[in-house]
C-alpha positions as CSV (number, residue, x, y, z in Angstrom):
1,M,104.1,433.2,73.3
2,S,105.5,436.3,76.3
3,R,104.3,440.0,75.0
4,S,106.8,442.1,76.5
5,P,110.7,443.0,75.2
6,L,111.7,442.1,78.9
7,A,109.4,439.1,78.8
8,A,111.7,437.6,76.0
9,R,115.2,438.3,77.5
10,L,114.1,437.0,80.3
11,V,112.7,433.8,78.7
12,R,116.3,433.6,77.1
13,H,118.1,433.9,80.4
14,I,116.1,431.8,82.0
15,R,116.5,428.8,79.2
16,A,120.2,429.4,79.3
17,H,120.8,429.4,83.5
18,G,117.6,428.0,84.7
19,P,114.7,429.0,86.9
20,M,115.5,432.7,88.7
21,T,113.9,433.7,92.6
22,I,110.8,435.7,92.4
23,A,113.3,438.4,94.1
24,A,115.0,438.4,91.2
25,F,112.5,438.7,88.4
26,M,110.3,441.9,90.4
27,A,114.1,443.3,90.6
28,I,114.3,443.2,87.4
29,A,110.4,443.6,86.3
30,L,110.8,447.2,87.7
31,H,114.5,448.3,87.5
32,D,115.8,447.4,84.3
33,R,117.4,450.4,82.9
34,E,115.6,450.0,79.4
35,H,112.8,448.2,80.2
36,G,111.6,448.3,83.4
37,Y,108.4,449.2,85.0
38,Y,110.1,452.7,87.1
39,A,112.6,453.6,84.6
40,T,110.4,454.1,81.3
41,R,106.9,455.4,82.9
42,Q,105.4,457.4,84.9
43,P,103.5,455.4,86.6
44,L,100.8,457.8,88.8
45,G,97.4,459.1,88.6
46,A,94.1,458.8,86.5
47,A,96.3,458.2,83.0
48,G,98.6,455.8,84.5
49,D,98.1,452.1,86.6
50,F,97.4,453.3,90.0
51,V,96.7,456.2,92.4
52,T,98.5,456.4,96.3
53,A,97.6,458.7,99.1
54,P,98.6,461.7,98.0
55,E,96.9,462.1,94.9
56,I,93.7,461.3,97.0
57,S,93.9,463.6,98.9
58,Q,96.2,466.5,100.1
59,V,95.1,466.6,103.3
60,F,97.7,463.5,103.8
61,G,100.9,464.8,102.7
62,E,100.6,468.3,104.9
63,L,99.7,466.1,108.4
64,I,102.7,463.9,107.4
65,G,104.4,467.6,107.3
66,L,103.5,469.3,110.6
67,W,104.0,465.7,111.7
68,C,107.7,466.2,111.4
69,A,107.4,469.8,112.1
70,D,106.4,468.8,115.6
71,L,108.9,466.0,115.6
72,W,111.3,468.6,114.6
73,R,111.0,470.9,117.2
74,R,111.0,468.4,120.2
75,I,114.0,467.1,119.5
76,G,115.7,470.5,119.8
77,T,115.0,472.1,116.3
78,P,118.6,471.1,114.5
79,D,119.7,473.4,111.7
80,P,120.4,471.3,109.4
81,V,117.8,468.9,109.5
82,I,117.8,466.1,106.4
83,V,113.8,465.8,105.2
84,A,114.4,463.7,103.0
85,E,111.6,460.7,101.2
86,L,111.7,457.2,99.8
87,G,109.8,456.6,96.5
88,P,108.0,460.2,95.7
89,G,106.3,459.3,92.8
90,C,105.5,462.5,91.0
91,G,106.4,464.6,94.5
92,T,102.6,465.3,95.4
93,L,103.1,464.8,98.7
94,M,106.3,466.4,99.5
95,A,104.9,468.9,97.8
96,D,102.1,469.4,99.9
97,F,104.7,468.9,103.1
98,L,106.7,471.7,102.2
99,R,103.6,473.8,102.0
100,A,102.4,473.1,105.5
101,A,106.0,473.2,106.4
102,A,106.7,476.8,105.3
103,A,103.9,477.8,107.9
104,V,106.4,476.6,110.6
105,P,109.7,479.1,110.0
106,G,112.5,477.7,111.8
107,F,111.2,474.4,110.3
108,R,111.0,475.9,107.0
109,D,114.6,477.4,106.7
110,A,116.4,474.7,108.6
111,I,115.4,471.4,105.4
112,R,117.7,470.2,103.1
113,L,115.3,468.2,101.1
114,H,116.5,464.6,100.1
115,L,114.9,462.9,97.4
116,V,115.9,458.8,97.0
117,E,114.4,457.9,93.6
118,A,116.5,455.4,91.2
119,S,113.5,456.4,87.9
120,P,114.8,459.2,85.9
121,V,111.2,459.4,84.5
122,L,109.7,459.6,88.0
123,R,113.1,462.3,89.1
124,A,112.2,464.5,86.1
125,E,108.3,464.7,87.6
126,Q,109.5,465.3,90.7
127,Q,112.1,468.5,89.5
128,R,109.3,469.7,87.8
129,R,106.4,469.6,90.9
130,L,108.8,470.3,93.8
131,A,110.0,473.3,91.6
132,A,106.1,475.1,91.4
133,A,105.0,474.0,94.5
134,A,107.9,474.6,96.3
135,P,110.3,476.8,94.7
136,L,111.8,477.6,98.4
137,W,113.7,473.6,98.4
138,A,115.9,472.6,95.4
139,P,116.4,469.2,95.9
140,L,119.2,466.5,96.0
141,W,118.6,462.8,94.7
142,A,120.3,459.9,95.5
143,D,119.7,456.1,94.4
144,R,119.1,454.6,97.6
145,A,119.0,455.4,101.8
146,D,122.1,454.9,102.7
147,E,123.8,457.6,100.3
148,L,121.8,460.3,102.3
149,P,124.1,463.4,104.4
150,D,124.9,462.7,107.9
151,G,123.1,464.9,110.2
152,P,119.3,465.4,111.3
153,L,117.2,462.6,109.6
154,L,113.9,462.8,109.6
155,L,112.2,460.6,106.5
156,V,108.7,459.6,105.1
157,A,107.6,456.4,103.0
158,N,104.5,455.9,101.6
159,E,104.0,452.7,99.7
160,F,107.7,452.2,99.2
161,L,108.3,449.3,101.2
162,D,105.9,446.9,99.1
163,A,107.7,447.3,95.9
164,L,111.0,446.3,97.1
165,P,111.3,442.6,96.1
166,I,110.2,439.4,97.8
167,R,110.8,435.9,97.9
168,Q,107.9,433.1,98.2
169,L,109.0,430.2,100.3
170,V,106.2,427.3,100.3
171,R,105.9,424.7,102.7
172,G,106.2,420.9,101.4
173,R,106.3,417.2,102.2
174,S,109.0,418.0,104.9
175,E,110.7,421.3,104.7
176,W,110.2,424.4,103.0
177,A,111.2,425.2,98.9
178,E,111.3,428.0,97.2
179,R,108.8,429.2,94.4
180,T,110.6,430.7,91.4
181,V,110.1,432.1,87.7
182,G,110.9,429.4,85.1
183,I,109.8,428.4,81.3
184,D,106.4,426.3,80.6
185,V,106.6,424.1,77.9
186,A,104.7,427.2,75.7
187,E,108.2,428.9,76.2
188,R,106.2,431.3,78.7
189,L,107.4,433.0,81.9
190,A,105.8,430.3,84.6
191,F,106.5,429.8,88.7
192,V,107.9,426.8,89.1
193,A,108.7,425.2,92.7
194,G,112.3,424.6,93.2
195,P,113.3,421.3,95.2
196,E,112.6,421.1,99.4
197,S,115.4,422.4,101.4
198,P,116.3,422.7,105.7
199,V,118.2,425.4,104.5
200,L,115.4,427.2,103.1
201,S,113.4,425.7,106.6
202,G,115.8,427.7,108.4
203,L,114.9,431.1,106.6
204,V,111.1,431.0,108.0
205,P,110.5,432.5,111.6
206,P,109.9,429.6,113.9
207,A,106.2,430.5,114.8
208,R,105.9,429.7,110.9
209,R,107.9,426.6,110.7
210,N,105.7,423.9,110.8
211,A,103.2,425.5,109.0
212,P,100.3,423.0,106.7
213,P,101.7,422.0,103.3
214,G,101.6,424.5,100.5
215,T,101.4,427.6,102.7
216,V,102.9,430.4,101.6
217,V,105.4,432.9,103.5
218,E,107.0,436.1,102.1
219,L,110.4,437.7,102.9
220,C,111.7,440.6,101.9
221,S,115.3,441.1,102.5
222,A,115.5,444.4,101.2
223,A,113.3,445.8,103.9
224,A,115.5,444.1,106.4
225,T,118.6,446.1,105.2
226,L,116.7,449.3,105.7
227,A,115.2,448.8,108.7
228,A,119.0,447.9,109.9
229,T,120.6,451.0,107.9
230,L,118.1,453.5,109.5
231,A,118.4,451.9,112.6
232,R,121.5,451.8,113.2
233,R,121.9,455.6,112.1
234,F,119.1,456.7,114.3
235,A,121.7,454.7,116.8
236,R,123.9,457.3,116.9
237,Q,122.7,460.5,114.9
238,K,119.2,461.2,115.7
239,G,116.7,460.8,113.1
240,A,112.6,459.5,112.8
241,A,111.2,457.8,109.2
242,L,107.8,457.2,108.7
243,F,106.2,454.4,106.7
244,V,103.1,453.9,105.0
245,D,102.2,451.1,103.4
246,Y,99.6,448.4,102.8
247,G,100.1,445.3,105.4
248,Y,99.7,443.3,107.9
249,A,100.7,443.5,111.7
250,E,100.2,440.3,112.9
251,E,98.4,437.3,111.7
252,P,101.0,436.5,108.1
253,A,99.1,436.6,105.1
254,G,100.5,434.2,102.5
255,A,101.3,434.9,98.8
256,T,100.3,438.3,98.4
257,L,102.2,439.3,95.5
258,A,100.4,440.9,92.4
259,A,100.4,443.2,89.9
260,I,97.9,446.0,88.7
261,G,98.1,447.8,85.2
262,G,95.7,450.7,83.9
263,H,94.2,450.5,87.7
264,R,93.3,446.8,86.9
265,A,94.7,443.3,88.5
266,A,97.0,441.9,85.6
267,A,99.1,438.8,85.0
268,I,101.8,438.9,87.1
269,L,104.0,437.2,84.8
270,A,102.5,437.8,81.4
271,S,104.6,441.6,80.3
272,P,107.0,442.6,83.0
273,G,108.0,445.4,82.8
274,E,104.8,446.8,81.9
275,V,102.7,446.7,85.2
276,D,103.3,447.3,88.4
277,L,104.3,444.4,91.1
278,S,104.1,444.7,94.6
279,A,103.4,443.1,97.9
280,H,101.8,443.5,101.6
281,V,104.5,444.4,103.9
282,D,105.2,442.2,106.7
283,F,105.5,445.2,109.1
284,A,106.3,442.8,112.4
285,A,109.1,441.8,110.9
286,F,110.2,445.3,109.6
287,A,110.4,446.8,113.2
288,A,111.7,444.1,114.7
289,Q,114.8,444.2,112.6
290,A,114.6,447.7,113.1
291,R,114.3,447.2,117.0
292,A,117.3,444.9,116.7
293,H,119.7,447.1,115.8
294,G,119.1,449.7,118.5
295,A,115.7,451.8,117.2
296,T,112.2,451.9,118.9
297,T,109.1,451.6,117.0
298,Y,105.9,452.6,117.1
299,G,103.0,451.4,115.2
300,P,102.1,449.7,113.3
301,V,98.7,451.3,113.8
302,A,95.7,451.8,110.6
303,Q,96.0,455.0,109.0
304,C,92.3,455.7,109.6
305,D,93.7,456.3,113.3
306,F,96.8,458.1,112.3
307,L,95.7,460.7,110.7
308,R,92.4,461.5,112.9
309,A,94.5,461.4,115.3
310,L,96.4,464.0,113.7
311,G,93.6,466.2,113.3
312,A,92.9,465.2,109.5
313,E,88.3,465.9,110.0
314,A,89.6,469.6,111.4
315,R,91.7,470.1,108.7
316,L,89.1,469.3,106.0
317,A,87.0,471.4,107.9
318,A,89.0,474.3,107.4
319,L,89.7,474.0,103.8
320,L,86.4,473.1,102.6
321,R,85.7,476.4,104.4
322,R,87.6,478.2,101.9
323,A,86.6,476.1,98.9
324,A,84.3,476.1,95.9
325,P,81.3,474.6,95.7
326,D,82.8,472.3,93.1
327,Q,85.6,471.6,95.1
328,R,83.8,469.9,97.9
329,R,83.0,466.6,97.1
330,G,86.3,466.1,95.8
331,L,88.0,467.0,99.0
332,E,85.2,465.0,101.3
333,S,85.8,462.0,98.6
334,G,89.5,462.1,99.0
335,L,90.0,462.0,102.6
336,H,87.1,459.7,103.0
337,R,89.1,457.0,100.5
338,L,92.2,457.3,103.5
339,I,89.8,456.9,106.5
340,D,87.3,454.6,106.0
341,P,87.7,450.7,106.8
342,A,86.1,450.0,104.1
343,Q,88.7,451.8,101.7
344,M,92.3,452.0,102.9
345,G,91.6,453.3,106.4
346,T,93.0,449.8,108.0
347,L,94.5,448.0,104.9
348,F,97.4,450.8,105.1
349,K,99.2,451.4,108.3
350,V,101.7,453.5,109.3
351,L,105.0,452.5,111.4
352,A,107.4,454.9,112.9
353,V,111.1,454.0,113.8
354,T,113.6,456.5,115.8
355,S,116.4,456.9,117.7
356,P,115.9,455.4,121.5
357,D,116.5,458.7,122.9
358,M,112.8,460.9,121.2
359,P,110.2,462.0,122.7
360,A,107.0,459.9,121.3
361,P,105.7,460.9,118.1
362,E,102.1,461.4,117.9
363,G,99.7,459.7,116.5
364,F,101.0,456.3,117.8
365,G,99.3,457.1,121.6
366,D,101.2,455.2,124.4
367,D,102.3,452.4,121.1
368,A,105.4,451.7,121.4
């Protein structure tokens, strides 16, 4: 039988109402108020289920803070400027960001900090972390990006898009079908294929529509909505958004939905609410949606190239000069993990979305 309380509830729901889309399953598993993964736990760090770039190296958040400060200067130093983060985790990235921002007096004083976070557990951790590390800024919280106030906006999102719910469509003999979550004969959650439908075929990008039978395409309507929302905002107000995540820019990756618990791969359906769920980001689709609604996009570029272009190795050298001997190895190994192509350097990519009249941001060369 299924092992988690949420699994038992989902089985009852499916028995009564039929299979649900993977997107619906992900939304419940991650955000159910009583048993959802993000609603009930602090998942980051050695004691959690995974670590992200800000926990690996302070250089990551510092460089993003300076990236935003540089762009703020080049758009005319608006005061105030909204600085926002989507999915701030433990607040580590923003603490490092603000420490770097404090070295830029005008930027420091102009910042109005907003954090987009639905989890009450993580909001409490963010408040604690930022109160200790960056007491000059009192953040305001929002549940969604479209709740951010009007005004010039600089937004960052690290490993946010990968956690948005996705659908999986599977190529059948003549049309496409949707992979859903149902129950098997043992009353356990199981993936089941729905009927083929020309309507579903119409959702598949034209270049993939005639793929061989068994091909899987993942679609993320939540990411498309976010791209459109930001692009429409940036078309009327100056702003830029920086997205860092793992994903693909050209060749579709097929089925990438995965679960992780305790820093190990886990079964996707066995324990909903107790493991993290994510899928690789389709950066090309996200960028195309942003451009279709009036924004300019840059990248994606590999994380290693972006961080090096912003001076990651020079920043590491400065930190090493002041570090105690027992700190040096951690500083070196942390940045190496972020920029090594065999680790996070090329799997993770960076995309910028900006107002169409803004200067090209640093880190992307002439890639627009």
